[in-house]
N, C-alpha and C positions, 0 to 999 in steps of 0.2 A: 094643282089639279093633275097636271101631267106627271109630276113626280109620284103622286099617289097611284097612277096607272103603271108607271114603269117599274116600281118596286115588286108588285105581284108578277109582272111579266118576266122580270129578271129571275125571280125565284122559280117560276115554272120552267124557264129555259135552262136553269142550272140543275134541275132534277136529274137523276141518273137516266141516261138515255137508254140503258139496257132494258128498262121497263117497257120500252117502245118496240122492241124486237120481238117478232114471233118466236115461239119456242122451236128449237132445231128438231128435225125429224130423228127418230131412232136410227142409229148408225152413224150420225154426225157426231164428231168429237165434242161439239158444244151442247149435246144433250146429255144430261146427268145419268141417264140409263144406259148409255153406250159404254161398253167396257174397253178400256185401253190398258194394255199390259206393257209397262215400262221396264220390266225386268228387275234384276236385283240392283240395289243401290251400289254405287261405286265410290271409292275414296278420291278426294280432291283436296288440295292444299292451296290456300292463298298465302303468299309470302308478303308480309307487311313490314313496316319499319319497326313495329312492336314485337314481331315474331311470326311464326307460322300459325295459321288458323286452319284446322282440318274440318272438312265437311263430308258428309255422306250424301251423295246426290243421285237422283234418278236421272237417267239419260233420256232425252227427247231428241232422237236423231232421224225419226221417220215423219212424214207429213202429218199423220193422224196424232202422233204423240206431241209434235210441236203445236198443233191446233188446240189440243186439250190443255197442255201446260198444267198449271196448278189450279185450274177451274174447280169449283165446288169444294175446296178445302177450307175448313173452319180454323185450322191452326197450322203452324210450321215451327218446329223447334229451332233453337240457335244452331244446332249441329246438322240441320238438313237443308237441302236445296234441290234445284233442278237445273241441269245444264242442257242447253239447246245447242246442238251441233248442226251447223249448216254446211259442213263439208269443205267449203272453200270461201275465201273472203268475199264479202259482198255487203252492201248497205242493207240493214234489216230494220223492221219496225215491229214493236210489240204493242199489245193492248191489254186491258184488264177485264174484258168481257167474262162474266160469270165468275170472277175471282173475288172471293168474299173477304180477303184479308189484304192489308197493304204489303207491298213487296218492294225490295230494292232490285232494280234491273241493272245488271252489271254487263256491259258490252266489252268483249275481249277479242283482240286481234289474233292472227294466226301463230304469233310467237308466244301466246299466253299472257300478253300484257293488257292490263285493264285500260281502256281508252275513254270510257264514259260511264258514269253511274247516274241512274235516275232513282233518287231516294224517295221512299214512301209513296210509290205510285198508288193512286186513288182506286180503291176497290170499285168494281162494276162499271168502270169508265170505258167508253169506246174510243177515247182520245188516242190518236196515234203517238207512239213514243219512239221516235226514230234514233237509230245509232249515230247518224251523221258521219260515220266513218265506215270504211271497209272493215268488217269484222267476220270472224269465223264462228263466234259462239256468243251466247248470252247466258248468264248465270242468274237465277232468281233465288233470293234469300228473304228472310223475314224482314219486313220494312223497319229501317233504323239500324239494322245490324252492321251495315257498312261503316257508318259513323262510329258506332260503339266499339268496333274492332279494329279501327284504323285502316280499313280497306278503302283505297283511293285510286284515282287514275295513276298509272305508273307501277302499281302492285302487280306481282306476277302470279298467275294461276297455273298450278302444276297439275296436269292430268294427261292421260294417254293420248287424247286427241290433239295435243299440242306438241307431242314428241319432245317434251321438256322434263319428263319424270326422271328423278334420280335413280341410278341403278340400285338394285336391292343389294345391300351390303352382305347378305348371307350367301350370295352367289359368287363364284370366282370371277374376278375382274379380268384376267388374262388367261390365255391358254396355258401359260407356264405354270400357273397355280393349280391346274388340273392334273391329276396323276396320268401319266402316259401309259399305254399298254405294256411297255417294258417294265415300268416300275411296278405295276400290278402283278406282272408275271414273276418278277424277282421276289416280291412279298409272298407269293403263293409258294415258291420253291423253298423259302426259309422255313415254312411251317411243316 
């Protein structure tokens, strides 16, 4: 008899908690009608043992952008993600409120090293998903992508916020590679 009562109670308690929250007011990032401009996507590379994995990420470096995150999206391609920049190392926690698709949440320290991954975070959940470490950023990608691409703790994320981006090979590496004013003047006199 008690078991018969506990099963429906367990099912009721495991239902998405998000349904119990009132709708956020207009202007709140958790309201689907509030417009949040993330700007143009940026390039990011995750270095894995299997090779480099490039992504095009939206930046969430303002409070309203971090609050919205990937809420209300019905899909995310394997080449897309969102990078949450917190500016300085700190413990952070994410949740999946109004997030319709499973995501991998990748926590990254200030050197660009991945320190923790929460794989396939449950959509619409209000459960706190803490970093448990001092991190500067979190990267969200499609659920399951980390495992498929060999992204794991210890992998390195290369992006401008970590100051670990490789120099552009098309630019001169040293001042000596750049023509001096004297060289330019000599070339002009020869013509």
